[in-house]
N, C-alpha and C positions, 0 to 999 in steps of 0.2 A: 546601206550606199556606202561605196567607198571614195576616196578621194578623186579616182580617175572619172567615175560616174557622173559626181557633181561637177569636174569640169568640162566633161563634155555637155552637161545640161546647161550652165552657164557660159559657154564660149559663145552661144549663138547671137550675143549682143548685150547692150546695156540693160535693158529691162530683166534680163535675167539675172545681172549682177545686182540689180535692186532686189529682187525675189529673196535672191541669197543672202543680201546684207539684212533684210528684214527678218529671215529666218535666224541667222546667228544672232541678232540682238536680242529676238525673243528666247533663244536657247541659252546664250550665255550673258548678255547683258553688259553691264560694267563690273567687271570682279573686281573687289574692294583689295584683294591682295596684290593686284597688279598696279592699282594706280595709287597704292600706298608707297610702292617702290619707283614709280614713275611719275613724270609730270602729266597730267592729262593735256592733250592738244588744246582744250578749250582754255584749260588754266594756262598755258604759253600765250595764247592771244590775249587773255587778260592781263598778264603780265607786261606785254607789248603796248596794250592801249592805256595802261596806269603810266608806263614811261613817256609815250606820246603827250598823254595828259599833262603830266608835269612839265615836259619840255615846251610845249606849245599853247596851253592853256594860262597864260599869264595874266595877272590882274591889271598889270600896266598898259593892257592893250585895251583899244576900244570895242564894243560889241561887234563892230562890223570885221573889225580885226581877228576877234577871236571866232566869228563864223567863218571866215576864210581860212583859218588854222584849223577848223574843226572838219571843213570841206577836204583840206589837205590830208589830213589825219586820216580821215575815212577813205580816201583815195588810195592811200599808201598801204592801208590795212587791206583793202581789197585785191590789190594788185599782188601783194605779197601772198595772201590765201590762195589766189588763184594759181600763182606760179609755183606754190608749194604742193597744191593738188594736182598739176600738169607735170610736175617732176615725178611725184610719186607714181601717177598713173602710167607714166612712160615706163619707169624703171620696172614696175611689176608686169608690165607686158613682155620683158625680157625673160621671164621666167615661165617654165612648163605649167605650173599650176598658179600663174598670174593673176587669172580672174578669181580665183579663190582668195588670194592674198588681197585683191583689190576689194572684194567684197567683205571680207574682214575688217579692213581698214576703214571701210566705208561704216559699217555698223558701229564703230565707236561714236559715230556722231549722231546717232538715232537713239532716241530715248524712251522707247515702247516700255522696255522692262523695268528700266529704273523709275519712271514716271508711276508707273503701275505699283512699284514698291513703296516710294515714298507717300502716296496717296492712302496707300493701303495702310501704313503706319499710322495715320491719324484715326482711322477706324477701329485699329486694334487699342490704340491708347486710351480711347475712351473706356475698353472693357478693362484695361490693366491700371490705368491712373485716373479715370475720371476726367473730369472737365480740363483740369490742371495738367495732365499729361497730354491731352488732347491738343491745347494751347500749345506746350512745347513743340510738338509734332507738327503742327501746322505752321509754325513759326518759321519752318525749315524749308517751306515751299512758297511762301507769300509775304509780302512786304508790309502787310498792314499790323497794326499794333495788336497783338493777341490777347492782352490782358483786357482789352475793351470788348472782348467777342465772348457772347455767351454760346450755349450748345448749339444752337441754330447758326449763330455765326460763324463758328468753327467748321460746322458741315458745310455750309455755303461755301466758305474760303476754299475748303479742301476739294469742293465739288467744281467750283469754277476753274481753280488751278488745273484740275484734271483737262477741262474742256480746252483752256487756252494753249496749255503745254502741248495738248494732242494736236494742235496746229502747229505751234513753234517749235516743239521737239520731234514730232514724228513726221506728219503731212509735207510741210514745208521742207525739211531737209531731204527726203525720199523723192518731192517734186523735182528740185534742183539736180540730184543725182540722176534722175530719169533723163533730165532735160539737157544738161551741160555735164554729166560725168562726175568724177570726185573733183575738180576743179570747181563747178559749181556749188558742190555741197558743201566743200570747205569755205568758200567766200560768202556762202549763206551763213553758215555758223559764225564766222568771223563779224558780219555784219549784225546778227541777232545780239551777239556777246558784245558788240560796242554799243548798241542800242539798251541793252541791260545795265550797262555801265555809266554811260555818259547822255543817253538820250532822254534827260531830264527835265523837267520845267522848273529848275532851281535857279538862282542866282548865278552859280557857277557854271551851269552846262545850258542855259536857255539859249545861248549863241553857239558857244564850241560845239554842243551835242546836236545841234539842229540838222545837219547832214546825216548823222547816223540814224536819227529817230526816223527822218523821211525816207531814207533808203530802205530801212527795215519795214516801213508802212508798205513801200512799193513791191518789195520782194515777197511780202505775206499777203498781197491782194488775192492772187488765185489760190493759193494754199488754204487760205482762212474760209474761203468759199466751198472748197472742196471738203474740209473739214465738217462744215455744218451739213452738206449733203449727206457725208459718210454717217453721222450722227444720228441724222434723221432716218436714213434706211434702217438703221440699227434700233430705232426706238422701240419696236416691239419686243426686243430683248429685256427692256425695262418695264414692260408692262403699258407704254405709250403708244402713239400712232404717228406713222410717218406724216399724215396730212396736219396732225396738230403741230408736230415738231417744225414742220417747213411753214406753217402758218404763223407761229411765233418769230420766226427767221424772218419772214418778209415784213412782218410788222414792227418788230424791236430791234433788229440787228443793227440799225441806224441810229438808234437811240443812245448806243455806247459813245463815250468819247473817242475811243480808240476805233479807227475806220475797218479794223480788222477783228478785235477781239470780241466784238458783240455777235459776230456770225457763229462760232461754235458754242458760246455761251447761251445764246437764245435758242440754239438746236438742242442743247442739253436741257435748258429749262422747260422747254416743249415737251420732251420726251419724258421727262421725271415729274411733270406738273408740279413744279416748283418756281418761286419767284427767285431770281438770282440777280447779282449784281447791286445796283442800289447803293445808297450813301456808304462810303469806307472811310474809316480812319486810319492813316498812315503815321509814321512817326514824326513828320513834318508838316502834315497837311491833311486836310480832309477831302474826299472826292465826293461830289454831291451828282451822282449819276442817277437815271432813274431806274426803277426796275424792269428788268426783262421778264415777260409773263406774269405781268403784276396781276392779274386777277385771280391767280393762285394764291390761296390764302394759309395753306397748310405749311406748319413750320418745318425745316429741315432737320432730320434727325439722323443719328449714325449709320442707321440701317439704309439711309439714302446715299451713303458714300458707296456701300456695296453695289447699290444699284447702278450708279454712276461707273464704277469700276467694270460692272458687267457690260453696259453699254460702250464704255471705251473699249474693251477686249474685243467686242463684237466689230465693231468700227474698224479696230486693226485688222481682223481677220478680211473683212470687206476689202480693206485697202489693198491686201495682198493678193486677194483673188482678182481684182480689178486689174492689177499690174500683170498678174499671170495671163489672164485672158487676152490683154493687150499684146502682151507679147507673143503669143499665138499667132496672132492676125497680122504683126507688123511684119 
């Protein structure tokens, strides 16, 4: 298929750009050679958030003043991200192959391939370096204290990261790309980055990061539930059942302290027949969450990471197929 054929295919509208972006990400991902030479756009947003944090999150301000500063910071970030996205989208439309360029740019903000690679590295680390190597690998994708994790704990952490980041890194960016184009996609990534950096319930960020955390909850409400549905539909790939996975979602998703993370995690738990979430120790605190799918008693093992990756891959394929089907009827 040559470039002209692809351009004809995706010139029909935004949904075809979504499909092309998913295909580009699956095939290319985030090439290390490129981002060693250039700053990744998400890293640029991170630098901006750090600057605004230093500038406006001052200790001499009252909690209410810091909250107001956080609201302003989040608003500035979203406006800048939306403007950049709109500018890029308008510029690319001036080129003969503009939609191909737009899809390539959009693929930078989708994490299908990179998420698979990072989770798979944890599974590989068990074979190559044992528990110590797996702890090092899982520390790259979760914030909890890896030294406190046994084999089952490392496996659960990797699987939970796969489920949650399927929502945050794949389904949500694509949802906002389909709904609002590149401005929506980039604004979403800016919000999600801000939440990961300042949306914490710590003394420094409880007030300043309030707006970023609440806005991130809002923009992930629909994608988190779509993620749960996609994982549940793909459950037979991992030896589970759609009904069991959806049953765990209905019963346990709301038990998670996050209004969104519990949805894909409970769907994954039900599909794999494992208990996920539960108490978790981070560097600064312990999260006392209940288990999702608590009746499952089997301990997670490295092979379950492979099953989770198979489930994740199938869910990604189903998502792309759903957008393709939607594009044909819209």
